[in-house]
C-alpha positions as CSV (number, residue, x, y, z in Angstrom):
1,M,76.1,67.4,-215.8
2,P,76.8,65.3,-212.7
3,G,78.6,68.2,-210.9
4,N,75.9,70.7,-211.3
5,K,74.0,71.9,-208.2
6,Y,70.6,71.2,-209.8
7,F,71.6,67.6,-210.4
8,H,72.5,67.3,-206.7
9,M,69.4,69.1,-205.7
10,L,67.1,66.6,-207.3
11,R,69.0,63.8,-205.7
12,L,68.9,65.4,-202.3
13,M,65.2,66.1,-202.5
14,R,64.5,62.5,-203.4
15,N,66.5,61.3,-200.4
16,E,64.0,62.8,-197.9
17,K,61.6,59.9,-198.6
18,R,64.2,57.0,-198.9
19,P,63.8,54.2,-196.4
20,L,65.9,55.0,-193.3
21,A,67.9,51.8,-193.6
22,E,68.9,52.8,-197.2
23,L,70.0,56.2,-195.9
24,R,72.1,54.6,-193.2
25,N,73.8,52.5,-195.8
26,I,74.5,55.6,-197.9
27,Q,76.0,57.2,-194.7
28,N,78.2,54.2,-194.0
29,E,79.5,54.0,-197.6
30,K,80.3,57.7,-197.7
31,L,82.0,57.4,-194.3
32,R,84.3,54.6,-195.4
33,R,85.3,56.5,-198.5
34,L,85.9,59.7,-196.5
35,I,88.0,58.0,-193.8
36,D,90.1,56.1,-196.4
37,H,90.7,59.4,-198.3
38,A,91.6,61.4,-195.1
39,Y,94.0,58.8,-193.9
40,H,95.9,58.5,-197.2
41,H,95.8,62.2,-198.4
42,V,95.3,64.6,-195.5
43,P,98.3,64.7,-193.1
44,F,96.3,66.1,-190.2
45,Y,94.1,63.0,-190.0
46,R,96.8,60.5,-190.9
47,E,98.8,61.7,-187.9
48,R,95.8,61.6,-185.5
49,F,94.9,58.1,-186.7
50,K,98.4,56.8,-186.2
51,K,98.6,58.3,-182.7
52,T,95.5,56.3,-181.7
53,N,96.6,53.2,-183.7
54,L,93.7,53.5,-186.1
55,H,93.5,52.3,-189.7
56,P,90.7,53.0,-192.2
57,D,89.7,49.3,-191.9
58,D,88.8,50.0,-188.3
59,I,86.0,52.4,-189.3
60,R,83.3,50.6,-191.2
61,T,80.1,52.1,-189.8
62,I,78.8,55.1,-187.9
63,D,79.2,53.1,-184.6
64,D,82.9,52.9,-185.2
65,L,83.3,56.7,-185.2
66,Q,83.7,56.7,-181.5
67,K,87.2,55.3,-181.9
68,I,88.2,58.6,-183.6
69,P,89.1,61.6,-181.3
70,V,86.8,64.6,-181.4
71,I,88.2,67.8,-182.7
72,D,87.2,71.5,-182.9
73,K,88.4,74.8,-184.2
74,D,91.3,74.9,-181.8
75,D,92.8,71.7,-183.4
76,F,92.7,73.3,-186.8
77,H,94.2,76.6,-185.6
78,Q,97.2,74.7,-184.2
79,S,97.9,73.1,-187.6
80,E,99.1,74.4,-190.9
81,N,96.8,74.7,-193.9
82,S,99.0,72.4,-195.8
83,D,98.3,69.6,-193.3
84,L,94.6,70.1,-193.4
85,I,94.1,70.1,-197.2
86,D,94.0,67.1,-199.6
87,K,97.7,66.6,-200.6
88,K,96.6,65.8,-204.2
89,I,95.7,69.5,-204.6
90,K,98.7,71.3,-206.0
91,N,97.4,74.8,-206.3
92,I,95.4,76.2,-203.4
93,D,94.4,79.2,-205.5
94,Q,92.0,76.9,-207.4
95,L,90.0,76.2,-204.3
96,I,87.1,78.2,-202.9
97,T,87.9,79.8,-199.6
98,L,85.2,79.8,-197.0
99,H,85.1,81.0,-193.4
100,T,83.0,80.8,-190.3
101,S,81.2,83.8,-188.8
102,G,83.4,84.0,-185.7
103,S,80.3,84.4,-183.4
104,S,82.0,82.0,-181.0
105,G,84.9,84.4,-180.8
106,K,87.0,82.2,-183.2
107,T,86.9,82.2,-186.9
108,L,88.0,79.4,-189.2
109,H,89.1,79.6,-192.8
110,F,88.6,76.4,-194.8
111,F,88.4,75.3,-198.4
112,A,86.2,73.5,-200.9
113,D,86.7,72.4,-204.4
114,H,84.2,73.3,-207.1
115,G,82.6,69.9,-207.1
116,Y,81.8,70.0,-203.4
117,N,80.7,73.6,-203.7
118,Q,77.9,72.5,-206.0
119,I,76.8,70.0,-203.4
120,R,76.9,72.8,-200.7
121,K,74.7,75.0,-202.9
122,A,72.2,72.1,-203.4
123,Q,72.2,71.5,-199.6
124,F,71.4,75.2,-199.1
125,L,68.4,75.1,-201.4
126,R,66.8,71.9,-200.3
127,P,65.0,73.1,-197.1
128,Y,63.4,75.9,-199.0
129,L,62.3,73.9,-202.1
130,T,60.9,70.9,-200.2
131,N,59.0,73.3,-197.9
132,G,57.1,75.1,-200.6
133,N,59.5,77.6,-202.2
134,G,58.5,77.3,-205.9
135,L,60.9,77.8,-208.7
136,F,59.3,81.0,-209.9
137,D,58.3,82.4,-206.5
138,R,59.4,86.0,-205.6
139,V,61.7,85.7,-202.6
140,L,62.9,88.5,-200.4
141,W,66.1,87.6,-198.6
142,F,67.5,89.8,-195.8
143,R,71.3,89.2,-195.6
144,A,74.3,90.6,-193.9
145,T,76.0,91.1,-197.2
146,P,73.5,91.4,-200.1
147,R,75.1,90.4,-203.4
148,S,75.5,93.0,-206.2
149,K,75.5,90.6,-209.1
150,Q,72.6,88.5,-210.3
151,P,73.3,84.8,-211.1
152,F,72.5,83.5,-214.5
153,H,69.6,81.3,-213.4
154,E,67.9,84.4,-211.9
155,R,68.3,86.3,-215.1
156,L,66.3,83.5,-216.7
157,G,63.6,84.0,-214.1
158,F,63.7,81.1,-211.7
159,L,64.9,80.8,-208.1
160,K,65.0,84.6,-208.1
161,T,65.7,86.4,-204.9
162,Y,65.6,90.1,-204.0
163,Q,68.3,90.8,-201.4
164,L,68.3,93.5,-198.8
165,D,70.6,94.5,-195.9
166,A,69.4,92.7,-192.8
167,G,70.7,95.6,-190.7
168,M,68.8,98.4,-192.3
169,D,66.1,100.4,-190.7
170,P,63.1,98.0,-190.1
171,L,60.6,100.6,-191.4
172,I,62.5,100.6,-194.7
173,Q,62.5,96.8,-194.7
174,I,58.7,96.8,-194.2
175,K,58.3,99.3,-197.0
176,S,60.2,97.0,-199.3
177,I,57.9,94.1,-198.3
178,Q,54.8,96.3,-199.1
179,T,56.3,97.2,-202.5
180,L,57.7,93.8,-203.6
181,K,54.9,91.6,-202.1
182,P,57.1,88.5,-201.9
183,A,55.7,85.0,-201.8
184,M,58.6,83.9,-199.5
185,M,61.0,85.6,-197.2
186,R,64.3,84.4,-195.7
187,G,66.7,85.9,-193.1
188,Y,67.7,86.1,-189.5
189,G,64.9,85.6,-186.9
190,S,66.0,88.8,-185.2
191,T,65.5,90.8,-188.4
192,F,61.9,89.6,-188.7
193,H,61.3,89.9,-185.0
194,L,62.2,93.6,-185.1
195,M,60.0,94.2,-188.1
196,A,57.2,92.3,-186.4
197,S,57.5,94.5,-183.3
198,K,57.2,97.6,-185.4
199,I,54.3,96.2,-187.4
200,L,52.3,95.3,-184.3
201,E,53.2,98.5,-182.4
202,E,52.3,100.8,-185.2
203,N,49.5,98.7,-186.7
204,I,51.2,98.6,-190.1
205,S,49.6,96.5,-192.9
206,V,51.8,94.2,-194.9
207,P,51.0,91.6,-197.5
208,P,51.5,88.2,-195.9
209,P,54.0,85.9,-197.6
210,R,53.2,82.2,-197.7
211,I,56.2,81.3,-195.6
212,I,59.0,83.0,-193.7
213,F,62.2,81.0,-193.4
214,T,64.5,81.9,-190.5
215,D,68.1,80.8,-190.0
216,S,71.5,81.3,-188.3
217,E,70.2,82.3,-184.9
218,L,68.4,80.6,-182.1
219,L,64.7,81.2,-182.6
220,S,62.7,81.5,-179.4
221,T,59.1,80.5,-179.2
222,A,58.0,84.0,-178.2
223,S,59.9,85.5,-181.2
224,R,58.3,82.9,-183.6
225,R,54.8,83.7,-182.3
226,K,55.4,87.5,-182.7
227,I,56.6,87.0,-186.3
228,E,53.7,84.8,-187.2
229,K,51.2,87.2,-185.7
230,A,52.6,90.2,-187.4
231,F,53.0,88.7,-190.8
232,Q,50.0,86.3,-190.6
233,T,52.0,83.4,-191.9
234,R,54.0,80.4,-190.7
235,V,57.7,80.4,-189.8
236,I,60.0,77.5,-190.8
237,D,63.4,77.5,-189.1
238,V,66.5,76.2,-190.8
239,Y,69.7,75.1,-189.0
240,G,73.1,75.1,-190.6
241,T,76.7,76.2,-190.1
242,F,79.3,77.6,-192.5
243,E,81.3,74.3,-192.1
244,T,78.3,72.1,-193.0
245,E,75.7,74.2,-194.9
246,N,72.0,73.6,-194.2
247,V,71.9,70.3,-192.4
248,A,68.6,70.3,-190.3
249,Y,65.3,72.0,-190.9
250,E,61.7,72.1,-189.9
251,C,58.7,71.2,-191.9
252,H,55.1,72.4,-191.7
253,K,54.5,69.8,-188.9
254,H,57.0,71.6,-186.6
255,E,57.8,68.3,-184.8
256,G,61.6,68.9,-184.9
257,Y,64.4,69.5,-187.3
258,H,65.0,67.0,-190.0
259,M,68.7,66.0,-190.0
260,A,70.2,65.7,-193.5
261,I,71.9,62.4,-192.8
262,D,72.7,61.9,-196.5
263,C,75.2,64.8,-196.2
264,V,76.4,64.6,-192.6
265,I,76.7,62.4,-189.6
266,M,75.5,64.2,-186.5
267,E,76.4,62.8,-183.1
268,F,75.2,64.2,-179.8
269,L,77.8,63.9,-177.0
270,K,78.0,64.8,-173.3
271,E,81.5,64.6,-171.8
272,G,82.5,62.7,-174.9
273,N,79.8,60.0,-174.6
274,P,76.7,59.5,-176.8
275,V,73.5,60.8,-175.1
276,K,70.2,59.0,-175.1
277,P,67.1,60.3,-177.1
278,G,65.8,63.5,-175.6
279,E,69.1,64.1,-173.6
280,V,71.0,67.3,-174.4
281,G,74.4,66.9,-175.9
282,E,77.0,68.8,-178.0
283,I,76.6,68.4,-181.8
284,V,79.6,66.7,-183.4
285,F,79.6,66.7,-187.2
286,T,81.2,64.5,-189.8
287,V,80.8,66.1,-193.2
288,L,80.5,63.3,-195.8
289,D,81.3,65.1,-199.1
290,N,84.1,67.6,-198.4
291,Y,87.3,65.7,-199.4
292,T,89.3,68.9,-199.8
293,F,89.2,70.0,-196.2
294,P,87.5,67.1,-194.2
295,F,85.5,67.7,-191.0
296,I,85.6,64.4,-189.1
297,R,84.0,64.3,-185.6
298,Y,84.1,68.1,-185.5
299,N,82.5,69.7,-182.4
300,I,80.9,73.0,-183.1
301,H,79.7,73.3,-179.4
302,D,76.0,73.7,-180.3
303,L,73.6,72.1,-177.9
304,A,70.7,69.9,-179.0
305,A,68.9,66.6,-178.5
306,Y,67.7,64.0,-181.0
307,T,64.5,62.1,-180.9
308,D,63.9,58.5,-182.1
309,R,60.3,59.4,-183.2
310,P,59.7,59.9,-186.9
311,C,58.0,63.0,-188.2
312,S,54.4,62.7,-189.3
313,C,55.1,64.6,-192.5
314,G,56.5,61.4,-194.1
315,R,60.1,62.4,-194.4
316,T,62.4,59.6,-193.2
317,F,65.2,61.9,-191.9
318,P,65.6,61.6,-188.1
319,L,64.6,64.6,-186.0
320,M,66.5,66.7,-183.5
321,K,65.4,69.4,-181.1
322,I,67.5,72.6,-180.7
323,I,67.7,73.2,-177.0
324,A,70.1,76.2,-176.8
325,G,72.7,78.0,-178.8
326,R,76.4,77.7,-178.4
327,M,78.2,76.4,-175.4
328,Y,80.1,79.7,-175.7
329,D,76.8,81.4,-174.8
330,Y,77.3,80.5,-171.2
331,A,77.3,82.9,-168.3
332,K,79.9,82.5,-165.6
333,K,79.0,82.5,-161.9
334,S,81.1,83.4,-158.9
335,D,81.8,79.8,-157.9
336,G,83.3,79.1,-161.3
337,T,80.3,77.2,-162.7
338,K,78.8,78.1,-166.0
339,I,75.1,78.3,-166.9
340,S,73.4,78.7,-170.2
341,S,72.6,82.3,-171.0
342,T,69.0,81.3,-171.8
343,P,67.6,81.9,-168.3
344,L,69.1,85.4,-168.5
345,T,67.4,86.3,-171.7
346,S,64.3,84.1,-172.3
347,H,62.0,86.1,-170.0
348,M,62.7,89.2,-172.0
349,W,61.3,87.7,-175.2
350,F,57.9,87.9,-173.5
351,L,58.3,91.6,-173.0
352,G,57.6,92.4,-176.6
353,K,55.1,95.1,-175.7
354,Y,57.9,97.1,-174.1
355,I,61.0,96.0,-175.9
356,H,61.9,95.9,-179.6
357,E,65.3,94.2,-179.1
358,F,67.7,93.6,-176.3
359,Q,71.2,92.4,-175.6
360,V,72.6,91.2,-172.2
361,I,76.3,91.7,-171.7
362,Q,78.2,90.1,-168.8
363,E,81.0,92.5,-168.1
364,D,82.2,90.7,-164.9
365,I,80.9,87.9,-162.7
366,D,78.2,90.0,-161.1
367,Q,78.1,93.0,-163.5
368,F,75.7,93.2,-166.4
369,S,74.8,95.8,-169.0
370,V,71.5,95.4,-170.8
371,L,71.0,97.3,-174.1
372,I,67.3,97.8,-174.9
373,V,65.6,99.3,-178.0
374,P,62.4,100.4,-176.3
375,T,58.9,100.5,-177.7
376,K,56.6,103.5,-176.9
377,F,55.2,101.5,-174.0
378,Y,58.5,101.0,-172.2
379,S,58.5,102.0,-168.5
380,D,60.2,101.4,-165.2
381,K,57.8,98.4,-164.7
382,A,59.4,96.8,-167.8
383,A,62.9,97.6,-166.4
384,K,62.2,95.8,-163.2
385,K,61.0,92.7,-165.1
386,V,64.3,92.8,-167.0
387,E,66.3,93.0,-163.8
388,K,64.2,90.3,-162.1
389,G,65.2,87.6,-164.6
390,I,68.9,88.3,-164.1
391,Y,68.6,88.5,-160.3
392,Q,67.1,85.0,-160.2
393,N,70.5,83.6,-161.2
394,F,72.8,86.4,-160.1
395,P,71.2,87.8,-156.9
396,K,74.2,90.1,-156.2
397,A,74.3,91.4,-159.8
398,K,74.8,95.1,-160.6
399,I,72.7,95.8,-163.6
400,K,72.9,98.9,-165.9
401,I,70.1,99.3,-168.5
402,H,70.9,101.4,-171.5
403,L,68.2,102.6,-173.8
404,V,69.5,102.7,-177.4
405,D,68.2,103.3,-180.9
406,Q,69.7,100.1,-182.3
407,I,71.9,97.2,-181.4
408,K,74.9,96.5,-183.5
409,R,75.0,93.2,-185.3
410,E,78.1,90.9,-185.4
411,A,80.4,91.1,-188.4
412,S,78.5,88.1,-189.9
413,G,75.3,90.1,-189.7
414,K,74.0,87.9,-186.9
415,F,72.2,89.3,-183.9
416,I,73.1,87.7,-180.5
417,D,71.1,88.4,-177.4
418,F,73.9,87.6,-175.0
419,K,77.6,88.4,-175.0
420,T,80.3,87.8,-172.4
421,L,83.4,89.9,-171.9
422,L,84.8,87.2,-169.6
423,T,87.3,84.6,-170.9
424,R,85.5,82.1,-173.1
425,P,85.3,78.6,-171.8
C-alpha cells in the first residue's frame, strides 16, 4: 500500500544513489506543493506571507526560500494551534501528537497525520538499513522510554529490537550485551561512552557488535574513540530532531553526514544570510512532507557547516559537518558575549582515565559547578586539569567540583555535558 512505511523505505533507500540534479528537482517540486498548501490552508503561514507581500508563485525553487522569514519555536508558541494546523483537518483527535525534548529549555507540541507518520518512520529506519542493519539482525536499543509492546513486524521476526533503559546501571547494560550478543546497537553516545569507560577500566569482555549507531547528542571524537576501542567495532552517528526525524547520517567512510535532501531542505545561515561551504551557520529546516503542521524555514539553533565535496561512498546526498551543539549551549561571559560551551568541556573528554562522566553547570557569570563520576584513578591531578580548561576562558571563575555516583539525564533521556542556569539567549 502506498502509505505504508516499508513502501516509503524502499523509495528513500533508492534515493541515496539518484543523480543530485534529479534530487534537486524533487526538492523543488515538493517545495512548491508545500508552499501552495501552507498559503491556502494554514493561517499562520498565510498571514506571514501576506505581511511580506509574498504569494506561492514567488517561491519556485530553493533559492527563493530566502524571501520567506525564518521562524523558530517562539513563533509557534505565540500562535494558537488552530492557526498552525491544516484547516482541512476537522478533528485534531485524529492526528498523532508529537513533541520535542525540551533540551533547549523550550518544548513544542506539533502534529502529524497517519500518512506523514509512515514517512517519518521510514526516515527513521533508513540510516540504519543503508549502513548495514539487516532485516533479521538482533538489535539492542538503549532508549529513554523503552516500549512495552512489540510491533507486529517484530513478532514476525524482522527488524526486531530489544529495548533497554538508557539510564540504567552501565554494568547491568553490559551484562545484557553479554547475554543477548546483538549484531547492532543503537542509543545515546553518552550511554555507550559510560559503558565503554567501565569496560576499559575493569577489563570486561563483551561480544563486539558489527556496528554501534549513536544519535541525539553531540558525539565528541574522544568519546567515539573510547567506544570503538571498548567494543572493538565502528560507530556511525545519526543526526535528527523530533521535528524532522533522521535527516543526516554518517556512512562507513566518515567523511561527513549525508543530508536527506529528499525529505528536507537544510539551509545554513549566519545572521540571516547563507554561509559558504565550510563556514559555520545555524541549521534552518524546511520539512517537505508534513502538510498537517508545516515547518518552513524553521531554525532549530543547531550549528553546522556544509561541504560541497561528495562522499567517496557513492551516495549523492550532500554532506554536512556537525561543529557544535545548540546555540543554547553557550556560556555567558562578564562582558555580555557568549561562547560555545565546547571549550569548557572538550578537554574533559580526554580525561577518560580519570572520569566516567561529567557535567559543567554555569550557575553565574564566573561561578561553575562540575559534576564528576570518577574512575578509580581519579585524583587531585585530574581535578586541576578540569579546572584549567575552564580558567582558560573564565580566569576569575570560582569552580566547585562534586564527585557523584551518577548524573541525571534530561526528561528526554538525553545526557548533556553543559548546562546554564543563566537566562537563555
